[in-house]
C-alpha positions, -999 to 999 in steps of 0.1 A, spaced: -707 850 -485 -676 835 -485 -668 804 -496 -644 780 -484 -616 765 -501 -585 748 -492 -552 752 -510 -524 730 -489 -544 702 -482 -568 680 -507 -601 666 -487 -615 630 -499 -648 647 -498 -645 674 -522 -662 670 -560 -620 670 -573 -618 640 -558 -614 613 -576 -620 572 -562 -586 562 -582 -568 583 -554 -570 560 -528 -551 531 -548 -529 552 -572 -525 587 -557 -513 614 -582 -476 623 -575 -487 653 -554 -509 635 -531 -490 630 -500 -501 615 -465 -532 623 -446 -534 646 -423 -538 628 -388 -554 656 -374 -583 660 -402 -595 625 -411 -600 628 -454 -573 654 -455 -544 648 -472 -513 674 -477 -501 678 -511 -474 694 -533 -494 725 -536 -466 743 -558 -473 707 -582 -485 726 -619 -515 698 -616 -531 707 -581 -528 742 -587 -549 733 -622 -573 723 -593 -573 747 -569 -578 775 -601 -610 752 -617 -621 756 -580 -620 792 -577 -634 801 -610 -662 782 -603 -671 794 -565 -665 832 -584 -694 822 -612 -713 811 -583 -716 846 -572 -694 846 -538 -683 880 -525 -648 861 -519 -631 831 -508 -616 820 -474 -584 801 -486 -575 770 -458 -540 755 -450 -524 788 -461 -495 775 -439 -491 739 -449 -453 756 -463 -447 744 -426 -451 709 -435 -419 705 -456 -398 723 -432 -367 749 -438 -346 744 -471 
C-alpha cells in the first residue's frame, strides 16, 4: 500500500499546516497554485520545509505503508533556469 506525499507544494488541508500561515506565511511558502486551490509552491530546498517533509515521511513509514508516491517532484520547473 502506498501513501501520498507532496514534496514541492504545501497543502492547506494537511496536518502540518497551521492557521497562522494564512496571514503570516513562513518565508519558504509561496503563491497558491492556480490549478490546485489550497496548494502552495514552496522553496523545497529550505531546511524548515525539508524537516516537515522528512517528519511526514517518518510518520508514513511508521504507519506501515510499503512505499510513498512523491508528488510535485517537478516543482523546480516553477523557478526557471539559473
